[in-house]
N, C-alpha and C positions, 0 to 999 in steps of 0.2 A: 829462723830469724826471731830475735827477741822483740817483745812489745814495749819493754821499759828498760830504763837504766837505773842502776843502784847509785844514788847520789849520797855522798858524804861531804859535808862542809865542816872543816875544823879551823879553830883559831887557837892561839896560845892559851886563852882563858877557858874555852869550852868547846864541847861538841855542839856545833850550831844547828846542824840539820842532818838527819839520816832518813832516807825513804826512797820509794820508787817514783821515778819521774818519766815523762814521755818527751819533754823538751826543756832545755835550759838555754837562755839567751844572756850573754854577758859581754864584757869588753876586754879583748886581749890588747897587747901593745900594737898589734897589726890592724885592729879594728874590731867591729862587732862580730860575734861568732854565735852560731846556733848549733847546739848539740842535740841530735836525735838518736834513737836506738840504732845500733849497728854502725855507729860512727867509726871511722878509721882511727887507729891509735894516734894519740896526740899529746904533746906536752907543750904548754905555752905560758907566758907570763901575763898576769892580769893587771888591768888598770882599775882604779876606783870607779865604781858604777852602781847603778840600780840593776841587779841581776834578777831576771824573771824566771820563775820555776813553774812548770806545768806538771802537777802531780798526775799519777796514773788514773785517779778518779776524775780528772779534768779540772780540779781546783787550781786556780792560778795564784801564785804568791810572788811578792817582790821583797827583796832584801838588799840593803847596802852591803857591798863587798869591797874591801879595800885592796891594796896591792897583794899579790900572791901568785900561786902556781895552780894551774889546771892540768889534770891528767885524765885522759880517756883511754881505757884499755878493756877489751872484752866486756863491753856494756857496763863497766863500772866507771863512774865519774867521781873524781876526788878534787876538791878545792881546798887548798891550804892557804889561808890568808891572814893578814895582820889583825883584821877586825871585821865583824859582821853584825848587822843590826836589822831587826824587823822595823817597819815604819813607826810603830808605837814606841820603840825604844830610842828613836832619834831625838836628841835634845836640840830642837830647832834654834833656840836662842844661842846655844853654844856653837852650832854649825854656822850661823850667820856671823857671829863674832869672829870665828876662825876665817871665814871668807873675807871679812873686812880687813883683818890683820894681814892676810896673804896678799890681798890687792894693794894695800898700802906699801908693803915691802917691795912688791914688784914695780910699783910706780916710783918709789924712792930708792933707786939702785945705787945712789952715791955712798951709802953706808956700808958697802962691801958685803951685801947679803948673799946667801947661797941661793941663787936663782932657781935651781932645780928643786931644792927643798921647798921653796915658797910656791912653786908651780904645783908640786904634789900636794901640799897643804890645801891649796885652792881647789884642786881636783877632788880631794876627799870631801871638802866642805860642800861643794856644788852637788856632788853625788848624793850626799845626805839630804840636802835641801830639796833636790828634785825628786827624791823618793816619796815624799808626802803627797 
């Protein structure tokens, strides 16, 4: 039995994280999910959230992860997502402005807005704001 998972988090812009972890907590479209060593194989779709990473040395990290895909297989954990940010990389003013725009769009539905797009924008903004 393995004591750690090899975690790789990739975005279109960068290799965000590579390392050994003992736990990852994130949000799939079915709800919150915790991945530990020797987890069964899994592929799922991710929601924007604050993902919690516990490294092999016990250090805990938090990162914003946007929509994406999570794959678990043979103690390798891969996340491919649209965007990832450490707390110090989050532009709080920009996230709050995005939240306000999304909330306004959702409250003023008469302009024929794309509701699903506005909801996803709001989810991303809230995940970034709540990361701090």
